[in-house]
DSSP file (Angstrom, degrees, kcal/mol; ACC not computed):
  #  RESIDUE AA STRUCTURE BP1 BP2  ACC     N-H-->O    O-->H-N    N-H-->O    O-->H-N    TCO  KAPPA ALPHA  PHI   PSI    X-CA   Y-CA   Z-CA
    1    1 A X              0   0    0      0, 0.0    11,-2.6     0, 0.0     2,-0.4   0.000 360.0 360.0 360.0 125.3   67.9   85.2  125.1
    2    2 A X  E     -A   11   0A   0      9,-0.2     2,-0.4     7,-0.1     9,-0.2  -0.660 360.0-172.1 -82.0 133.3   66.3   85.2  128.5
    3    3 A X  E     -A   10   0A   0      7,-3.0     7,-2.9    -2,-0.4     2,-0.7  -0.978  20.5-133.1-129.6 143.3   65.4   81.7  129.7
    4    4 A X  E     +A    9   0A   0     -2,-0.4     2,-0.5     5,-0.2     5,-0.2  -0.851  24.5 177.6 -97.3 116.6   63.5   80.7  132.7
    5    5 A X  E >   -A    8   0A   0      3,-2.9     3,-1.5    -2,-0.7     2,-0.7  -0.946  67.8 -40.6-121.6 109.1   65.1   78.0  134.7
    6    6 A X  T 3  S-     0   0    0     -2,-0.5    -2,-0.0     1,-0.2     3,-0.0  -0.665 123.0 -31.7  74.9-116.2   63.2   77.1  137.9
    7    7 A X  T 3  S+     0   0    0     -2,-0.7     2,-0.4     2,-0.0    -1,-0.2   0.121 123.3  85.7-119.3  20.5   62.0   80.4  139.2
    8    8 A X  E <   -A    5   0A   0     -3,-1.5    -3,-2.9    20,-0.0     2,-0.4  -0.936  68.5-133.2-124.3 141.3   65.1   82.5  138.0
    9    9 A X  E     -A    4   0A   0     -2,-0.4    20,-2.7    -5,-0.2     2,-0.3  -0.804  23.0-173.0 -92.2 136.0   65.8   84.1  134.6
   10   10 A X  E     -AB   3  28A   0     -7,-2.9    -7,-3.0    -2,-0.4     2,-0.5  -0.927  18.2-132.6-125.6 153.4   69.2   83.7  133.0
   11   11 A X  E     -AB   2  27A   0     16,-3.2    15,-2.8    -2,-0.3    16,-1.3  -0.903  25.3-179.9-110.7 127.1   70.6   85.3  129.9
   12   12 A X  E     - B   0  25A   0    -11,-2.6     2,-0.4    -2,-0.5    13,-0.2  -0.948  19.3-139.5-125.9 147.0   72.2   83.2  127.2
   13   13 A X  E     - B   0  24A   0     11,-2.8    11,-2.9    -2,-0.4     2,-0.4  -0.890  15.3-157.2-102.5 135.1   73.8   84.2  123.9
   14   14 A X  E     + B   0  23A   0     -2,-0.4     2,-0.3     9,-0.2     9,-0.2  -0.927  19.7 161.5-113.2 138.5   73.3   82.1  120.9
   15   15 A X  E     - B   0  22A   0      7,-2.5     7,-3.7    -2,-0.4     2,-0.4  -0.960  34.7-113.6-147.2 163.5   75.6   82.1  117.9
   16   16 A X  E     + B   0  21A   0     -2,-0.3     2,-0.4     5,-0.2     5,-0.2  -0.842  28.4 176.1-104.2 137.8   76.4   79.9  114.9
   17   17 A X  E >  S- B   0  20A   0      3,-2.8     3,-1.3    -2,-0.4    -2,-0.0  -0.916  73.2 -18.0-143.7 115.1   79.7   78.1  114.5
   18   18 A X  T 3  S-     0   0    0     -2,-0.4     3,-0.1     1,-0.2    -1,-0.0   0.881 129.2 -50.0  56.0  42.6   80.4   75.8  111.6
   19   19 A X  T 3  S+     0   0    0      1,-0.2     2,-0.3     0, 0.0    -1,-0.2   0.393 117.4 107.0  85.2  -5.7   76.7   75.4  111.0
   20   20 A X  E <   -B   17   0A   0     -3,-1.3    -3,-2.8     0, 0.0     2,-0.6  -0.857  69.1-124.3-111.4 145.8   75.7   74.7  114.5
   21   21 A X  E     -B   16   0A   0     -2,-0.3     2,-0.3    -5,-0.2    -5,-0.2  -0.776  31.4-169.8 -88.0 122.4   73.9   76.9  117.0
   22   22 A X  E     -B   15   0A   0     -7,-3.7    -7,-2.5    -2,-0.6     2,-0.4  -0.856   9.0-147.9-113.8 148.8   75.9   77.2  120.2
   23   23 A X  E     -B   14   0A   0     -2,-0.3     2,-0.4    -9,-0.2    -9,-0.2  -0.943   8.1-165.0-120.8 134.1   74.7   78.8  123.5
   24   24 A X  E     -B   13   0A   0    -11,-2.9   -11,-2.8    -2,-0.4     2,-0.3  -0.979  21.2-126.8-120.6 133.0   76.8   80.7  126.0
   25   25 A X  E     +B   12   0A   0     -2,-0.4   -13,-0.2   -13,-0.2     3,-0.1  -0.602  30.6 170.8 -73.7 129.1   75.8   81.5  129.5
   26   26 A X  E     -     0   0A   0    -15,-2.8     2,-0.3     1,-0.3   -14,-0.2   0.779  50.1 -66.3-109.1 -45.8   76.1   85.2  130.3
   27   27 A X  E     -B   11   0A   0    -16,-1.3   -16,-3.2     6,-0.1    -1,-0.3  -0.962  47.6 -74.0 170.3 173.3   74.5   85.8  133.7
   28   28 A X  E >   -B   10   0A   0     -2,-0.3     3,-1.9   -18,-0.2     6,-0.3  -0.456  62.6 -79.1 -87.4 161.6   71.4   85.8  135.9
   29   29 A X  T 3  S+     0   0    0    -20,-2.7    -1,-0.2     1,-0.3     3,-0.1  -0.341 119.8  28.9 -57.3 135.6   68.7   88.4  135.8
   30   30 A X  T 3  S+     0   0    0      1,-0.4    -1,-0.3    -3,-0.1     2,-0.2   0.145  90.1 121.5  95.3 -17.3   69.8   91.5  137.7
   31   31 A X    <>  -     0   0    0     -3,-1.9     4,-2.5     1,-0.1    -1,-0.4  -0.529  67.0-131.3 -73.5 142.5   73.5   91.0  137.1
   32   32 A X  H  > S+     0   0    0      1,-0.2     4,-2.5    -2,-0.2     5,-0.2   0.888 106.1  54.4 -60.5 -35.1   75.2   93.8  135.3
   33   33 A X  H  > S+     0   0    0      2,-0.2     4,-2.4     1,-0.2    -1,-0.2   0.914 110.6  45.2 -62.9 -45.7   76.8   91.5  132.7
   34   34 A X  H  > S+     0   0    0     -6,-0.3     4,-3.1     2,-0.2     5,-0.2   0.951 114.9  47.5 -61.4 -51.3   73.4   89.9  131.7
   35   35 A X  H  X S+     0   0    0     -4,-2.5     4,-2.2    -7,-0.2    -2,-0.2   0.900 114.0  47.6 -61.7 -40.7   71.7   93.3  131.5
   36   36 A X  H  X S+     0   0    0     -4,-2.5     4,-2.5    -5,-0.2    -1,-0.2   0.903 113.2  47.7 -63.0 -44.4   74.5   94.8  129.4
   37   37 A X  H  X S+     0   0    0     -4,-2.4     4,-2.7    -5,-0.2     5,-0.2   0.923 111.3  50.4 -65.9 -41.7   74.7   91.8  127.1
   38   38 A X  H  X S+     0   0    0     -4,-3.1     4,-2.1     1,-0.2    -2,-0.2   0.901 111.7  48.3 -63.4 -39.9   70.9   91.8  126.6
   39   39 A X  H  X S+     0   0    0     -4,-2.2     4,-2.3    -5,-0.2    -1,-0.2   0.902 112.8  48.3 -61.9 -42.9   71.0   95.6  125.8
   40   40 A X  H  X S+     0   0    0     -4,-2.5     4,-2.7     2,-0.2    -2,-0.2   0.908 112.2  47.7 -67.1 -41.5   73.9   95.1  123.4
   41   41 A X  H  X S+     0   0    0     -4,-2.7     4,-2.6     2,-0.2    -1,-0.2   0.899 112.2  51.1 -66.8 -38.7   72.1   92.1  121.6
   42   42 A X  H  X S+     0   0    0     -4,-2.1     4,-2.5    -5,-0.2    -2,-0.2   0.914 111.2  47.9 -60.1 -46.2   68.9   94.2  121.4
   43   43 A X  H  X S+     0   0    0     -4,-2.3     4,-2.7     2,-0.2    -2,-0.2   0.929 112.2  48.8 -63.1 -45.7   70.7   97.1  119.9
   44   44 A X  H  X S+     0   0    0     -4,-2.7     4,-2.4     1,-0.2    -2,-0.2   0.916 111.7  49.1 -60.6 -43.2   72.4   94.9  117.4
   45   45 A X  H  X S+     0   0    0     -4,-2.6     4,-2.3     1,-0.2    -2,-0.2   0.902 110.7  50.4 -61.7 -42.1   69.2   93.3  116.4
   46   46 A X  H  X S+     0   0    0     -4,-2.5     4,-2.4     2,-0.2    -2,-0.2   0.914 111.7  47.9 -65.2 -43.7   67.5   96.7  116.0
   47   47 A X  H  X S+     0   0    0     -4,-2.7     4,-2.1     2,-0.2    -2,-0.2   0.894 112.0  50.0 -63.9 -37.7   70.4   97.9  113.7
   48   48 A X  H  X S+     0   0    0     -4,-2.4     4,-2.1     2,-0.2    -2,-0.2   0.918 112.2  46.9 -65.1 -41.7   70.2   94.7  111.7
   49   49 A X  H  X S+     0   0    0     -4,-2.3     4,-2.4     1,-0.2    -2,-0.2   0.896 110.7  51.9 -65.2 -40.3   66.5   95.1  111.2
   50   50 A X  H  X S+     0   0    0     -4,-2.4     4,-2.2     2,-0.2    -1,-0.2   0.863 109.8  50.9 -63.9 -37.1   66.9   98.8  110.3
   51   51 A X  H  X S+     0   0    0     -4,-2.1     4,-2.3     2,-0.2    -2,-0.2   0.917 110.1  48.8 -66.8 -41.0   69.5   97.8  107.7
   52   52 A X  H  X S+     0   0    0     -4,-2.1     4,-2.6     1,-0.2    -2,-0.2   0.914 111.1  49.9 -63.2 -42.2   67.1   95.2  106.2
   53   53 A X  H  X S+     0   0    0     -4,-2.4     4,-2.2     2,-0.2    -2,-0.2   0.899 111.0  49.3 -65.6 -39.8   64.3   97.8  106.1
   54   54 A X  H  X S+     0   0    0     -4,-2.2     4,-2.6     2,-0.2    -1,-0.2   0.899 110.5  51.3 -65.2 -40.5   66.6  100.3  104.3
   55   55 A X  H  X S+     0   0    0     -4,-2.3     4,-2.2     2,-0.2    -2,-0.2   0.909 109.2  49.7 -62.5 -42.2   67.6   97.7  101.9
   56   56 A X  H  X S+     0   0    0     -4,-2.6     4,-1.9     1,-0.2    -2,-0.2   0.907 112.1  48.2 -66.8 -37.9   64.0   96.9  101.2
   57   57 A X  H  X S+     0   0    0     -4,-2.2     4,-2.2     2,-0.2    -2,-0.2   0.912 111.2  51.1 -65.1 -41.2   63.2  100.6  100.6
   58   58 A X  H  X S+     0   0    0     -4,-2.6     4,-2.1     1,-0.2    -2,-0.2   0.870 109.5  49.4 -63.5 -39.2   66.2  101.0   98.3
   59   59 A X  H  X S+     0   0    0     -4,-2.2     4,-2.5     2,-0.2    -1,-0.2   0.863 110.0  51.4 -66.3 -39.1   65.1   98.0   96.3
   60   60 A X  H  X S+     0   0    0     -4,-1.9     4,-2.3     2,-0.2    -2,-0.2   0.904 110.7  48.5 -62.6 -42.3   61.6   99.4   96.0
   61   61 A X  H  X S+     0   0    0     -4,-2.2     4,-2.3     2,-0.2    -2,-0.2   0.915 111.2  51.1 -65.9 -40.2   63.0  102.8   94.8
   62   62 A X  H  X S+     0   0    0     -4,-2.1     4,-2.1     1,-0.2    -2,-0.2   0.931 110.7  47.5 -64.9 -45.6   65.2  100.9   92.3
   63   63 A X  H  X S+     0   0    0     -4,-2.5     4,-1.3     1,-0.2    -1,-0.2   0.903 112.1  51.0 -62.0 -39.5   62.2   99.0   90.9
   64   64 A X  H  X S+     0   0    0     -4,-2.3     4,-0.5     1,-0.2    -1,-0.2   0.902 114.8  41.8 -67.9 -38.5   60.2  102.2   90.7
   65   65 A X  H  < S+     0   0    0     -4,-2.3     4,-0.5     1,-0.2    -1,-0.2   0.788 114.2  53.0 -76.6 -24.8   63.0  104.0   88.7
   66   66 A X  H  X S+     0   0    0     -4,-2.1     4,-2.4    -5,-0.2     5,-0.2   0.693  89.5  79.8 -83.8 -20.9   63.7  100.9   86.6
   67   67 A X  H  X S+     0   0    0     -4,-1.3     4,-2.3     1,-0.2     5,-0.2   0.914  91.3  47.9 -62.2 -46.4   60.1  100.5   85.4
   68   68 A X  H  X S+     0   0    0     -4,-0.5     4,-2.0     1,-0.2    -1,-0.2   0.893 112.7  50.9 -59.5 -37.5   60.0  103.2   82.7
   69   69 A X  H  > S+     0   0    0     -4,-0.5     4,-2.2     2,-0.2    -1,-0.2   0.913 109.7  48.7 -64.6 -42.9   63.3  101.8   81.3
   70   70 A X  H  X S+     0   0    0     -4,-2.4     4,-2.3     1,-0.2    -1,-0.2   0.877 109.9  52.7 -64.7 -36.5   62.0   98.3   81.1
   71   71 A X  H  X S+     0   0    0     -4,-2.3     4,-2.4    -5,-0.2    -1,-0.2   0.898 109.9  48.7 -65.0 -39.6   58.9   99.5   79.4
   72   72 A X  H  X S+     0   0    0     -4,-2.0     4,-2.5     2,-0.2    -2,-0.2   0.888 110.1  50.8 -64.5 -38.2   61.1  101.3   76.8
   73   73 A X  H  X S+     0   0    0     -4,-2.2     4,-2.4     2,-0.2    -2,-0.2   0.923 111.3  47.9 -67.6 -44.0   63.2   98.2   76.2
   74   74 A X  H  X S+     0   0    0     -4,-2.3     4,-2.1     2,-0.2    -2,-0.2   0.911 113.1  48.7 -59.8 -45.0   60.0   96.1   75.7
   75   75 A X  H  X S+     0   0    0     -4,-2.4     4,-2.3     1,-0.2    -2,-0.2   0.912 111.8  47.9 -65.4 -42.2   58.5   98.7   73.3
   76   76 A X  H  X S+     0   0    0     -4,-2.5     4,-2.8     2,-0.2     5,-0.2   0.887 110.1  53.6 -66.2 -36.9   61.8   98.9   71.3
   77   77 A X  H  X S+     0   0    0     -4,-2.4     4,-2.3     2,-0.2    -1,-0.2   0.903 111.8  45.2 -60.8 -42.0   62.0   95.1   71.1
   78   78 A X  H  X S+     0   0    0     -4,-2.1     4,-2.2     2,-0.2    -2,-0.2   0.878 112.5  49.9 -69.3 -38.7   58.6   94.9   69.7
   79   79 A X  H  X S+     0   0    0     -4,-2.3     4,-2.0     2,-0.2    -2,-0.2   0.919 112.4  48.6 -67.3 -43.6   59.2   97.8   67.2
   80   80 A X  H  X S+     0   0    0     -4,-2.8     4,-2.7     1,-0.2    -2,-0.2   0.925 110.4  50.4 -61.9 -45.7   62.4   96.1   66.0
   81   81 A X  H  X S+     0   0    0     -4,-2.3     4,-2.6     1,-0.2    -1,-0.2   0.907 110.0  50.7 -56.5 -43.4   60.7   92.8   65.6
   82   82 A X  H  X S+     0   0    0     -4,-2.2     4,-1.8     1,-0.2    -1,-0.2   0.883 111.1  48.5 -61.2 -40.7   57.9   94.4   63.6
   83   83 A X  H  X S+     0   0    0     -4,-2.0     4,-1.0     2,-0.2    -2,-0.2   0.880 111.3  49.2 -68.2 -40.1   60.4   96.1   61.4
   84   84 A X  H  <>S+     0   0    0     -4,-2.7     5,-1.9     2,-0.2     3,-0.4   0.913 109.9  52.2 -68.0 -41.6   62.4   92.9   60.8
   85   85 A X  H ><5S+     0   0    0     -4,-2.6     3,-1.4     1,-0.2    -2,-0.2   0.891 108.8  50.3 -59.5 -40.8   59.1   91.0   60.0
   86   86 A X  H 3<5S+     0   0    0     -4,-1.8    -1,-0.2     1,-0.3    -2,-0.2   0.739 105.5  57.6 -71.0 -22.4   58.2   93.6   57.4
   87   87 A X  T 3<5S-     0   0    0     -4,-1.0    -1,-0.3    -3,-0.4    -2,-0.2   0.128 125.4-101.0 -91.8  18.3   61.7   93.2   56.0
   88   88 A X  T < 5S+     0   0    0     -3,-1.4    12,-3.2     1,-0.3     2,-0.3   0.834  78.8 133.2  62.1  41.7   61.1   89.5   55.4
   89   89 A X  E   < -C   99   0B   0     -5,-1.9     2,-0.3    10,-0.2    -1,-0.3  -0.797  30.1-176.0-108.0 160.2   63.0   88.1   58.4
   90   90 A X  E     -C   98   0B   0      8,-2.5     8,-3.1    -2,-0.3     2,-0.5  -0.966  23.7-124.8-149.0 165.9   61.8   85.5   60.8
   91   91 A X  E     -C   97   0B   0     -2,-0.3     2,-0.6     6,-0.2     3,-0.4  -0.964  18.5-147.7-115.7 125.6   62.8   83.8   64.0
   92   92 A X  S >  S-     0   0    0      4,-0.8     3,-1.5    -2,-0.5     4,-0.1  -0.853  83.4 -15.4 -96.0 121.4   63.0   80.0   64.1
   93   93 A X  T 3  S-     0   0    0     -2,-0.6    -1,-0.2     1,-0.3     3,-0.1   0.856 122.7 -63.8  55.3  39.7   62.2   78.6   67.5
   94   94 A X  T 3  S+     0   0    0     -3,-0.4    -1,-0.3     1,-0.1     3,-0.1   0.743 110.3 121.4  56.2  28.0   62.6   82.1   69.1
   95   95 A X    <   -     0   0    0     -3,-1.5    -1,-0.1     1,-0.3    -2,-0.1   0.279  67.3 -24.8 -91.7-142.0   66.3   82.1   68.1
   96   96 A X  S    S-     0   0    0     -4,-0.1    -4,-0.8     1,-0.1     2,-0.4  -0.260  70.5 -99.5 -71.5 159.9   68.2   84.5   65.9
   97   97 A X  E     -C   91   0B   0     -6,-0.2     2,-0.4    -3,-0.1    -6,-0.2  -0.658  46.3-171.4 -74.7 130.9   66.6   86.6   63.2
   98   98 A X  E     -C   90   0B   0     -8,-3.1    -8,-2.5    -2,-0.4     2,-0.3  -0.954  25.6-111.0-127.8 150.1   67.1   85.0   59.8
   99   99 A X  E     -C   89   0B   0     -2,-0.4   -10,-0.2   -10,-0.2     2,-0.2  -0.607  36.7-116.7 -78.2 133.5   66.4   86.3   56.3
  100  100 A X        -     0   0    0    -12,-3.2     2,-1.1    -2,-0.3    -1,-0.1  -0.506  20.5-134.7 -73.1 138.9   63.6   84.5   54.6
  101  101 A X        -     0   0    0     -2,-0.2     2,-0.9     2,-0.0    -1,-0.1  -0.772  25.5-177.3 -98.6  94.2   64.7   82.6   51.5
  102  102 A X    >   +     0   0    0     -2,-1.1     3,-0.7     1,-0.2    -2,-0.0  -0.809   9.3 179.0 -96.5 108.1   62.1   83.4   48.9
  103  103 A X  T 3  S+     0   0    0     -2,-0.9    -1,-0.2     1,-0.2    -2,-0.0   0.610  71.9  73.3 -82.0 -12.6   63.1   81.5   45.8
  104  104 A X  T 3         0   0    0      1,-0.2    -1,-0.2    -3,-0.1    -2,-0.0   0.642 360.0 360.0 -75.4 -14.5   60.0   82.8   43.9
  105  105 A X    <         0   0    0     -3,-0.7    -1,-0.2     0, 0.0    -2,-0.1   0.467 360.0 360.0 -94.8 360.0   61.4   86.3   43.5
């Protein structure tokens, strides 16, 4: 992170240690150490963002591929429920399917 102190820019690295954000001084603007550290941090940041973008695309592909299967599961659940209702079964409080006790038959 480049920070302006007075009229000079300085590069600091920030990192987390035991839940706290710590800052380490790297160098002043124009120094090879500060320029190299800034380039490394920017490259690391770009790789991390690219990884997150790839993960987002993979999740979107997964949801797209999963949609027909979820539709099939919903349809089969409804079809099974209809068949059980016709076979004199019922669900009490959305629990297990139970056979209706018809004493009149």
